[in-house]
C-alpha positions as CSV (number, residue, x, y, z in Angstrom):
1,M,185.4,-8.0,-211.3
2,D,188.9,-8.2,-209.7
3,R,191.0,-5.1,-210.5
4,R,193.9,-7.3,-211.5
5,Y,192.1,-8.1,-214.7
6,A,190.9,-6.2,-217.7
7,K,188.3,-7.2,-220.2
8,N,187.1,-6.6,-223.7
9,A,184.0,-7.9,-225.4
10,E,185.1,-11.5,-225.3
11,V,188.1,-11.9,-223.0
12,V,189.1,-11.3,-219.4
13,F,192.8,-10.9,-219.2
14,S,195.9,-9.9,-217.4
15,L,198.7,-9.6,-220.0
16,K,201.6,-7.5,-218.8
17,Y,205.0,-7.4,-220.3
18,H,208.4,-6.0,-219.4
19,V,209.9,-4.9,-222.6
20,V,213.4,-3.5,-223.2
21,W,214.9,-2.2,-226.5
22,C,218.1,-0.3,-227.3
23,S,219.2,2.4,-229.6
24,K,221.2,1.4,-232.6
25,Y,224.8,0.6,-231.6
26,R,223.7,1.4,-228.0
27,R,224.4,5.1,-228.8
28,P,223.5,7.3,-225.9
29,V,221.1,9.5,-227.9
30,L,218.0,9.2,-225.6
31,T,218.7,12.3,-223.5
32,A,217.2,15.7,-222.8
33,D,214.6,16.7,-225.4
34,V,214.7,13.4,-227.2
35,E,213.9,11.5,-223.9
36,S,211.1,13.9,-223.1
37,K,209.6,13.6,-226.6
38,L,210.0,9.8,-226.5
39,R,208.1,9.5,-223.2
40,Q,205.3,11.6,-224.7
41,L,205.1,9.6,-227.9
42,L,205.1,6.2,-226.1
43,T,202.3,7.5,-223.8
44,E,200.2,8.7,-226.8
45,K,200.7,5.6,-228.9
46,A,199.9,3.3,-226.0
47,A,196.7,5.2,-225.3
48,E,195.8,5.1,-229.0
49,L,196.2,1.3,-229.0
50,G,194.3,0.8,-225.7
51,M,197.4,-0.2,-223.8
52,T,198.3,0.8,-220.3
53,I,201.8,1.8,-219.4
54,H,202.5,0.9,-215.8
55,A,206.1,2.0,-215.7
56,L,208.5,3.6,-218.2
57,D,212.2,4.4,-217.8
58,V,214.3,5.9,-220.6
59,M,218.1,5.5,-220.2
60,P,220.6,7.2,-222.6
61,D,220.8,4.0,-224.7
62,H,217.8,1.9,-224.0
63,V,214.1,1.9,-222.9
64,H,212.4,-0.1,-220.2
65,L,208.6,-0.4,-220.5
66,F,206.1,-2.2,-218.3
67,V,203.0,-2.4,-220.4
68,E,199.6,-4.1,-220.3
69,A,197.9,-4.9,-223.6
70,D,194.8,-6.5,-225.0
71,P,195.2,-10.2,-226.1
72,T,194.7,-9.1,-229.7
73,F,198.3,-7.8,-229.7
74,C,201.2,-10.2,-229.6
75,V,204.4,-8.9,-228.0
76,A,206.2,-8.5,-231.4
77,E,203.3,-6.3,-232.6
78,I,203.4,-4.2,-229.4
79,V,207.2,-3.6,-229.7
80,N,207.1,-3.0,-233.5
81,R,204.3,-0.5,-233.3
82,L,205.9,1.5,-230.5
83,K,209.4,1.3,-232.0
84,G,208.3,2.2,-235.5
85,F,206.1,5.1,-234.4
86,T,208.7,6.6,-232.1
87,S,211.5,6.2,-234.6
88,R,209.7,7.8,-237.4
89,L,208.6,10.9,-235.4
90,L,211.8,11.3,-233.4
91,R,214.0,11.1,-236.5
92,K,211.8,13.6,-238.2
93,E,212.0,16.1,-235.3
94,F,215.7,15.6,-234.3
95,A,218.2,15.9,-237.2
96,T,221.0,14.5,-235.0
97,L,219.2,11.2,-234.9
98,R,219.2,11.0,-238.7
99,S,222.9,12.0,-239.1
100,R,224.4,9.8,-236.4
101,L,222.4,6.6,-236.9
102,P,221.1,4.6,-239.9
103,T,218.0,3.7,-237.8
104,L,217.0,4.8,-234.3
105,W,216.4,1.4,-232.8
106,S,218.3,-1.9,-232.9
107,R,216.3,-4.8,-234.4
108,S,216.3,-6.8,-231.2
109,Y,214.4,-6.4,-228.0
110,F,213.9,-8.3,-224.7
111,A,210.4,-9.3,-223.5
112,A,209.2,-11.1,-220.4
113,T,205.7,-11.7,-219.1
114,V,204.8,-10.4,-215.7
115,G,202.0,-12.1,-213.7
116,A,200.2,-12.2,-210.4
117,V,201.1,-15.9,-209.8
118,S,204.4,-17.8,-210.3
119,E,205.1,-20.5,-212.8
120,S,205.1,-23.1,-210.1
121,V,201.6,-22.1,-208.9
122,V,200.2,-22.4,-212.5
123,R,201.9,-25.8,-213.0
124,R,200.4,-27.1,-209.7
125,Y,197.0,-25.7,-210.5
126,I,197.0,-27.5,-213.9
127,E,198.3,-30.8,-212.5
128,N,195.6,-30.8,-209.8
129,Q,192.7,-30.3,-212.3
130,K,192.5,-34.0,-213.2
131,G,191.4,-35.0,-209.7
132,K,188.4,-32.6,-209.7
């Protein structure tokens, strides 16, 4: 099978997402030890959920994640699981995160799909199916 695709018992898929979320009030709290621990926690949780992290960048006030997930997970579930897990453990370990912020993460996030083919190629493919 082509390496661009993954599979589970029923599905062959390539579901990759670029996800970005911010700290509450865009506070620059994701530095030094917090950043290091966040990277570790995201890697652990993704592995536990069977997800593949292709790229990860932690800025002082936001996180960029390029992740591939099984189709049993919708984007909202991916983000909520990662944000919830990391928030709970980081706030437990770092008292400054509890004293400066009511919650670690803002409620919003950005998500975009990333694929091997462009939207125009998919449209053309579907439109040309009728003639076959």
